[in-house]
HTML snippet that shows the backbone in 3Dmol.js (N, CA, C, O; Angstrom):
<script src="https://3Dmol.org/build/3Dmol-min.js"></script>
<div id="view" style="width:600px;height:400px;position:relative"></div>
<script>
const pdb = `
ATOM      1  N   MET A   1     -10.206  17.951   9.378  1.00  0.00           N
ATOM      2  CA  MET A   1     -11.222  17.729   8.369  1.00  0.00           C
ATOM      3  C   MET A   1     -10.556  17.408   7.036  1.00  0.00           C
ATOM      4  O   MET A   1      -9.691  18.149   6.567  1.00  0.00           O
ATOM      5  N   GLN A   2     -10.968  16.294   6.431  1.00  0.00           N
ATOM      6  CA  GLN A   2     -10.391  15.893   5.161  1.00  0.00           C
ATOM      7  C   GLN A   2     -11.227  16.413   4.005  1.00  0.00           C
ATOM      8  O   GLN A   2     -12.452  16.503   4.091  1.00  0.00           O
ATOM      9  N   THR A   3     -10.550  16.749   2.935  1.00  0.00           N
ATOM     10  CA  THR A   3     -11.248  17.141   1.726  1.00  0.00           C
ATOM     11  C   THR A   3     -11.135  16.019   0.718  1.00  0.00           C
ATOM     12  O   THR A   3     -10.237  15.182   0.815  1.00  0.00           O
ATOM     13  N   THR A   4     -12.041  15.995  -0.252  1.00  0.00           N
ATOM     14  CA  THR A   4     -12.009  14.942  -1.257  1.00  0.00           C
ATOM     15  C   THR A   4     -10.852  15.109  -2.231  1.00  0.00           C
ATOM     16  O   THR A   4     -10.563  14.183  -2.989  1.00  0.00           O
ATOM     17  N   SER A   5     -10.180  16.255  -2.239  1.00  0.00           N
ATOM     18  CA  SER A   5      -9.062  16.469  -3.154  1.00  0.00           C
ATOM     19  C   SER A   5      -7.801  15.725  -2.711  1.00  0.00           C
ATOM     20  O   SER A   5      -6.849  15.620  -3.485  1.00  0.00           O
ATOM     21  N   ASN A   6      -7.778  15.201  -1.464  1.00  0.00           N
ATOM     22  CA  ASN A   6      -6.615  14.459  -0.997  1.00  0.00           C
ATOM     23  C   ASN A   6      -6.483  13.105  -1.689  1.00  0.00           C
ATOM     24  O   ASN A   6      -5.366  12.647  -1.930  1.00  0.00           O
ATOM     25  N   ASN A   7      -7.608  12.454  -2.013  1.00  0.00           N
ATOM     26  CA  ASN A   7      -7.602  11.165  -2.704  1.00  0.00           C
ATOM     27  C   ASN A   7      -6.721  10.137  -2.003  1.00  0.00           C
ATOM     28  O   ASN A   7      -5.951   9.435  -2.659  1.00  0.00           O
ATOM     29  N   ARG A   8      -6.823  10.041  -0.693  1.00  0.00           N
ATOM     30  CA  ARG A   8      -6.026   9.057   0.035  1.00  0.00           C
ATOM     31  C   ARG A   8      -6.755   7.723   0.065  1.00  0.00           C
ATOM     32  O   ARG A   8      -7.984   7.663   0.077  1.00  0.00           O
ATOM     33  N   TYR A   9      -5.964   6.658   0.076  1.00  0.00           N
ATOM     34  CA  TYR A   9      -6.493   5.313   0.080  1.00  0.00           C
ATOM     35  C   TYR A   9      -5.851   4.505   1.198  1.00  0.00           C
ATOM     36  O   TYR A   9      -4.706   4.752   1.577  1.00  0.00           O
ATOM     37  N   LYS A  10      -6.593   3.546   1.718  1.00  0.00           N
ATOM     38  CA  LYS A  10      -6.055   2.589   2.679  1.00  0.00           C
ATOM     39  C   LYS A  10      -5.486   1.430   1.862  1.00  0.00           C
ATOM     40  O   LYS A  10      -6.212   0.775   1.115  1.00  0.00           O
ATOM     41  N   VAL A  11      -4.194   1.183   2.006  1.00  0.00           N
ATOM     42  CA  VAL A  11      -3.518   0.141   1.244  1.00  0.00           C
ATOM     43  C   VAL A  11      -3.060  -0.940   2.224  1.00  0.00           C
ATOM     44  O   VAL A  11      -2.222  -0.692   3.091  1.00  0.00           O
ATOM     45  N   THR A  12      -3.617  -2.136   2.075  1.00  0.00           N
ATOM     46  CA  THR A  12      -3.217  -3.266   2.903  1.00  0.00           C
ATOM     47  C   THR A  12      -2.292  -4.142   2.069  1.00  0.00           C
ATOM     48  O   THR A  12      -2.665  -4.607   0.992  1.00  0.00           O
ATOM     49  N   ILE A  13      -1.092  -4.360   2.574  1.00  0.00           N
ATOM     50  CA  ILE A  13      -0.076  -5.158   1.879  1.00  0.00           C
ATOM     51  C   ILE A  13       0.182  -6.407   2.702  1.00  0.00           C
ATOM     52  O   ILE A  13       0.491  -6.316   3.890  1.00  0.00           O
ATOM     53  N   ARG A  14       0.056  -7.581   2.075  1.00  0.00           N
ATOM     54  CA  ARG A  14       0.351  -8.838   2.753  1.00  0.00           C
ATOM     55  C   ARG A  14       1.436  -9.564   1.970  1.00  0.00           C
ATOM     56  O   ARG A  14       1.334  -9.750   0.758  1.00  0.00           O
ATOM     57  N   CYS A  15       2.477  -9.968   2.691  1.00  0.00           N
ATOM     58  CA  CYS A  15       3.589 -10.703   2.095  1.00  0.00           C
ATOM     59  C   CYS A  15       3.174 -12.158   1.895  1.00  0.00           C
ATOM     60  O   CYS A  15       2.707 -12.808   2.831  1.00  0.00           O
ATOM     61  N   ASN A  16       3.344 -12.668   0.674  1.00  0.00           N
ATOM     62  CA  ASN A  16       3.003 -14.062   0.385  1.00  0.00           C
ATOM     63  C   ASN A  16       4.086 -15.037   0.836  1.00  0.00           C
ATOM     64  O   ASN A  16       3.867 -16.248   0.812  1.00  0.00           O
ATOM     65  N   GLU A  17       5.246 -14.535   1.244  1.00  0.00           N
ATOM     66  CA  GLU A  17       6.326 -15.417   1.672  1.00  0.00           C
ATOM     67  C   GLU A  17       6.300 -15.672   3.172  1.00  0.00           C
ATOM     68  O   GLU A  17       6.477 -16.813   3.600  1.00  0.00           O
ATOM     69  N   CYS A  18       6.082 -14.626   3.993  1.00  0.00           N
ATOM     70  CA  CYS A  18       6.107 -14.826   5.450  1.00  0.00           C
ATOM     71  C   CYS A  18       4.767 -14.529   6.124  1.00  0.00           C
ATOM     72  O   CYS A  18       4.591 -14.849   7.299  1.00  0.00           O
ATOM     73  N   GLY A  19       3.814 -13.919   5.398  1.00  0.00           N
ATOM     74  CA  GLY A  19       2.499 -13.641   5.950  1.00  0.00           C
ATOM     75  C   GLY A  19       2.383 -12.321   6.692  1.00  0.00           C
ATOM     76  O   GLY A  19       1.317 -12.012   7.225  1.00  0.00           O
ATOM     77  N   GLU A  20       3.445 -11.538   6.742  1.00  0.00           N
ATOM     78  CA  GLU A  20       3.409 -10.236   7.425  1.00  0.00           C
ATOM     79  C   GLU A  20       2.396  -9.324   6.739  1.00  0.00           C
ATOM     80  O   GLU A  20       2.240  -9.365   5.519  1.00  0.00           O
ATOM     81  N   LYS A  21       1.707  -8.499   7.536  1.00  0.00           N
ATOM     82  CA  LYS A  21       0.667  -7.618   7.014  1.00  0.00           C
ATOM     83  C   LYS A  21       0.981  -6.169   7.385  1.00  0.00           C
ATOM     84  O   LYS A  21       1.339  -5.875   8.525  1.00  0.00           O
ATOM     85  N   TYR A  22       0.844  -5.277   6.418  1.00  0.00           N
ATOM     86  CA  TYR A  22       1.083  -3.850   6.612  1.00  0.00           C
ATOM     87  C   TYR A  22      -0.166  -3.086   6.177  1.00  0.00           C
ATOM     88  O   TYR A  22      -0.745  -3.390   5.135  1.00  0.00           O
ATOM     89  N   ILE A  23      -0.581  -2.104   6.962  1.00  0.00           N
ATOM     90  CA  ILE A  23      -1.701  -1.247   6.603  1.00  0.00           C
ATOM     91  C   ILE A  23      -1.162   0.178   6.526  1.00  0.00           C
ATOM     92  O   ILE A  23      -0.707   0.736   7.524  1.00  0.00           O
ATOM     93  N   LEU A  24      -1.219   0.758   5.325  1.00  0.00           N
ATOM     94  CA  LEU A  24      -0.632   2.066   5.060  1.00  0.00           C
ATOM     95  C   LEU A  24      -1.633   2.971   4.363  1.00  0.00           C
ATOM     96  O   LEU A  24      -2.655   2.507   3.857  1.00  0.00           O
ATOM     97  N   ARG A  25      -1.339   4.252   4.339  1.00  0.00           N
ATOM     98  CA  ARG A  25      -2.103   5.205   3.555  1.00  0.00           C
ATOM     99  C   ARG A  25      -1.314   5.514   2.299  1.00  0.00           C
ATOM    100  O   ARG A  25      -0.087   5.608   2.330  1.00  0.00           O
ATOM    101  N   GLY A  26      -2.030   5.672   1.188  1.00  0.00           N
ATOM    102  CA  GLY A  26      -1.347   5.968  -0.060  1.00  0.00           C
ATOM    103  C   GLY A  26      -2.155   6.881  -0.942  1.00  0.00           C
ATOM    104  O   GLY A  26      -3.355   7.071  -0.749  1.00  0.00           O
ATOM    105  N   ARG A  27      -1.464   7.445  -1.922  1.00  0.00           N
ATOM    106  CA  ARG A  27      -2.100   8.303  -2.921  1.00  0.00           C
ATOM    107  C   ARG A  27      -1.746   7.746  -4.300  1.00  0.00           C
ATOM    108  O   ARG A  27      -0.657   7.209  -4.497  1.00  0.00           O
ATOM    109  N   PRO A  28      -2.668   7.877  -5.248  1.00  0.00           N
ATOM    110  CA  PRO A  28      -2.361   7.406  -6.613  1.00  0.00           C
ATOM    111  C   PRO A  28      -1.167   8.159  -7.189  1.00  0.00           C
ATOM    112  O   PRO A  28      -0.993   9.354  -6.950  1.00  0.00           O
ATOM    113  N   ASN A  29      -0.347   7.435  -7.953  1.00  0.00           N
ATOM    114  CA  ASN A  29       0.781   8.088  -8.623  1.00  0.00           C
ATOM    115  C   ASN A  29       0.552   8.098 -10.134  1.00  0.00           C
ATOM    116  O   ASN A  29      -0.439   7.549 -10.616  1.00  0.00           O
ATOM    117  N   GLU A  30       1.446   8.706 -10.862  1.00  0.00           N
ATOM    118  CA  GLU A  30       1.276   8.869 -12.302  1.00  0.00           C
ATOM    119  C   GLU A  30       1.464   7.580 -13.082  1.00  0.00           C
ATOM    120  O   GLU A  30       1.027   7.485 -14.229  1.00  0.00           O
ATOM    121  N   GLU A  31       2.111   6.576 -12.475  1.00  0.00           N
ATOM    122  CA  GLU A  31       2.339   5.298 -13.153  1.00  0.00           C
ATOM    123  C   GLU A  31       1.156   4.343 -13.003  1.00  0.00           C
ATOM    124  O   GLU A  31       1.187   3.235 -13.538  1.00  0.00           O
ATOM    125  N   GLY A  32       0.112   4.761 -12.280  1.00  0.00           N
ATOM    126  CA  GLY A  32      -1.056   3.909 -12.087  1.00  0.00           C
ATOM    127  C   GLY A  32      -1.033   3.116 -10.801  1.00  0.00           C
ATOM    128  O   GLY A  32      -1.975   2.375 -10.520  1.00  0.00           O
ATOM    129  N   GLY A  33       0.018   3.251 -10.010  1.00  0.00           N
ATOM    130  CA  GLY A  33       0.122   2.568  -8.717  1.00  0.00           C
ATOM    131  C   GLY A  33      -0.230   3.511  -7.586  1.00  0.00           C
ATOM    132  O   GLY A  33      -0.936   4.501  -7.780  1.00  0.00           O
ATOM    133  N   PHE A  34       0.276   3.189  -6.386  1.00  0.00           N
ATOM    134  CA  PHE A  34       0.020   4.002  -5.218  1.00  0.00           C
ATOM    135  C   PHE A  34       1.320   4.274  -4.485  1.00  0.00           C
ATOM    136  O   PHE A  34       2.138   3.371  -4.307  1.00  0.00           O
ATOM    137  N   ASP A  35       1.513   5.514  -4.058  1.00  0.00           N
ATOM    138  CA  ASP A  35       2.682   5.893  -3.271  1.00  0.00           C
ATOM    139  C   ASP A  35       2.347   5.733  -1.798  1.00  0.00           C
ATOM    140  O   ASP A  35       1.490   6.439  -1.266  1.00  0.00           O
ATOM    141  N   THR A  36       3.036   4.792  -1.137  1.00  0.00           N
ATOM    142  CA  THR A  36       2.832   4.559   0.290  1.00  0.00           C
ATOM    143  C   THR A  36       4.120   4.693   1.072  1.00  0.00           C
ATOM    144  O   THR A  36       4.084   4.850   2.292  1.00  0.00           O
ATOM    145  N   GLY A  37       5.257   4.633   0.401  1.00  0.00           N
ATOM    146  CA  GLY A  37       6.541   4.636   1.076  1.00  0.00           C
ATOM    147  C   GLY A  37       7.038   3.231   1.366  1.00  0.00           C
ATOM    148  O   GLY A  37       8.152   3.069   1.865  1.00  0.00           O
ATOM    149  N   PHE A  38       6.233   2.199   1.065  1.00  0.00           N
ATOM    150  CA  PHE A  38       6.618   0.810   1.313  1.00  0.00           C
ATOM    151  C   PHE A  38       7.714   0.402   0.338  1.00  0.00           C
ATOM    152  O   PHE A  38       7.598   0.628  -0.866  1.00  0.00           O
ATOM    153  N   LYS A  39       8.785  -0.205   0.866  1.00  0.00           N
ATOM    154  CA  LYS A  39       9.887  -0.666   0.017  1.00  0.00           C
ATOM    155  C   LYS A  39       9.952  -2.188  -0.060  1.00  0.00           C
ATOM    156  O   LYS A  39       9.940  -2.765  -1.147  1.00  0.00           O
ATOM    157  N   LYS A  40      10.021  -2.840   1.121  1.00  0.00           N
ATOM    158  CA  LYS A  40      10.067  -4.295   1.142  1.00  0.00           C
ATOM    159  C   LYS A  40       9.660  -4.810   2.512  1.00  0.00           C
ATOM    160  O   LYS A  40       9.671  -4.073   3.497  1.00  0.00           O
ATOM    161  N   CYS A  41       9.304  -6.071   2.558  1.00  0.00           N
ATOM    162  CA  CYS A  41       8.886  -6.733   3.796  1.00  0.00           C
ATOM    163  C   CYS A  41      10.100  -6.971   4.696  1.00  0.00           C
ATOM    164  O   CYS A  41      11.242  -6.928   4.239  1.00  0.00           O
ATOM    165  N   VAL A  42       9.837  -7.220   5.968  1.00  0.00           N
ATOM    166  CA  VAL A  42      10.928  -7.499   6.905  1.00  0.00           C
ATOM    167  C   VAL A  42      11.692  -8.767   6.532  1.00  0.00           C
ATOM    168  O   VAL A  42      12.842  -8.929   6.940  1.00  0.00           O
ATOM    169  N   CYS A  43      11.073  -9.675   5.761  1.00  0.00           N
ATOM    170  CA  CYS A  43      11.764 -10.897   5.335  1.00  0.00           C
ATOM    171  C   CYS A  43      12.618 -10.660   4.088  1.00  0.00           C
ATOM    172  O   CYS A  43      13.335 -11.560   3.652  1.00  0.00           O
ATOM    173  N   GLY A  44      12.548  -9.456   3.511  1.00  0.00           N
ATOM    174  CA  GLY A  44      13.348  -9.128   2.336  1.00  0.00           C
ATOM    175  C   GLY A  44      12.579  -9.224   1.024  1.00  0.00           C
ATOM    176  O   GLY A  44      13.108  -8.853  -0.023  1.00  0.00           O
ATOM    177  N   ASN A  45      11.354  -9.710   1.058  1.00  0.00           N
ATOM    178  CA  ASN A  45      10.537  -9.846  -0.143  1.00  0.00           C
ATOM    179  C   ASN A  45      10.137  -8.471  -0.670  1.00  0.00           C
ATOM    180  O   ASN A  45       9.676  -7.620   0.091  1.00  0.00           O
ATOM    181  N   GLU A  46      10.313  -8.253  -1.979  1.00  0.00           N
ATOM    182  CA  GLU A  46       9.938  -6.984  -2.601  1.00  0.00           C
ATOM    183  C   GLU A  46       8.864  -7.139  -3.666  1.00  0.00           C
ATOM    184  O   GLU A  46       8.262  -6.147  -4.075  1.00  0.00           O
ATOM    185  N   THR A  47       8.608  -8.370  -4.129  1.00  0.00           N
ATOM    186  CA  THR A  47       7.736  -8.539  -5.287  1.00  0.00           C
ATOM    187  C   THR A  47       6.524  -9.442  -5.058  1.00  0.00           C
ATOM    188  O   THR A  47       5.487  -9.216  -5.681  1.00  0.00           O
ATOM    189  N   ASN A  48       6.609 -10.433  -4.211  1.00  0.00           N
ATOM    190  CA  ASN A  48       5.535 -11.407  -4.018  1.00  0.00           C
ATOM    191  C   ASN A  48       4.586 -10.909  -2.928  1.00  0.00           C
ATOM    192  O   ASN A  48       4.580 -11.422  -1.809  1.00  0.00           O
ATOM    193  N   LEU A  49       3.778  -9.890  -3.279  1.00  0.00           N
ATOM    194  CA  LEU A  49       2.913  -9.212  -2.316  1.00  0.00           C
ATOM    195  C   LEU A  49       1.487  -9.149  -2.837  1.00  0.00           C
ATOM    196  O   LEU A  49       1.270  -9.027  -4.042  1.00  0.00           O
ATOM    197  N   ASP A  50       0.505  -9.232  -1.928  1.00  0.00           N
ATOM    198  CA  ASP A  50      -0.906  -9.003  -2.254  1.00  0.00           C
ATOM    199  C   ASP A  50      -1.279  -7.612  -1.767  1.00  0.00           C
ATOM    200  O   ASP A  50      -0.940  -7.227  -0.648  1.00  0.00           O
ATOM    201  N   LEU A  51      -1.976  -6.858  -2.609  1.00  0.00           N
ATOM    202  CA  LEU A  51      -2.406  -5.511  -2.260  1.00  0.00           C
ATOM    203  C   LEU A  51      -3.928  -5.463  -2.238  1.00  0.00           C
ATOM    204  O   LEU A  51      -4.590  -6.007  -3.122  1.00  0.00           O
ATOM    205  N   ASP A  52      -4.473  -4.811  -1.226  1.00  0.00           N
ATOM    206  CA  ASP A  52      -5.906  -4.542  -1.142  1.00  0.00           C
ATOM    207  C   ASP A  52      -6.045  -3.037  -0.937  1.00  0.00           C
ATOM    208  O   ASP A  52      -5.555  -2.489   0.051  1.00  0.00           O
ATOM    209  N   ILE A  53      -6.711  -2.378  -1.872  1.00  0.00           N
ATOM    210  CA  ILE A  53      -6.794  -0.923  -1.858  1.00  0.00           C
ATOM    211  C   ILE A  53      -8.256  -0.501  -1.737  1.00  0.00           C
ATOM    212  O   ILE A  53      -9.115  -0.964  -2.489  1.00  0.00           O
ATOM    213  N   SER A  54      -8.525   0.394  -0.768  1.00  0.00           N
ATOM    214  CA  SER A  54      -9.885   0.899  -0.605  1.00  0.00           C
ATOM    215  C   SER A  54      -9.828   2.384  -0.265  1.00  0.00           C
ATOM    216  O   SER A  54      -8.873   2.840   0.363  1.00  0.00           O
ATOM    217  N   PRO A  55     -10.854   3.150  -0.681  1.00  0.00           N
ATOM    218  CA  PRO A  55     -10.880   4.586  -0.342  1.00  0.00           C
ATOM    219  C   PRO A  55     -10.891   4.786   1.163  1.00  0.00           C
ATOM    220  O   PRO A  55     -11.484   3.992   1.894  1.00  0.00           O
ATOM    221  N   GLU A  56     -10.251   5.825   1.622  1.00  0.00           N
ATOM    222  CA  GLU A  56     -10.170   6.087   3.047  1.00  0.00           C
ATOM    223  C   GLU A  56     -11.354   6.900   3.517  1.00  0.00           C
ATOM    224  O   GLU A  56     -11.455   7.218   4.702  1.00  0.00           O
TER     225      GLU A  56
END
`;
const viewer = $3Dmol.createViewer("view");
viewer.addModel(pdb, "pdb");
viewer.setStyle({}, {cartoon: {color: "spectrum"}});
viewer.zoomTo();
viewer.render();
</script>
């Protein structure tokens, strides 16, 4: 059973260079972004990414 205090979000990351798609869970961080553990795409891209964030 989930509580609303978890504030988890579904984060969909799509690489604009190779088209790879990742679906992860994340939580808001203090910098205004989301912590998902994602570092970079399998093609090596770290910056050219589209993010779609929705409540879980």
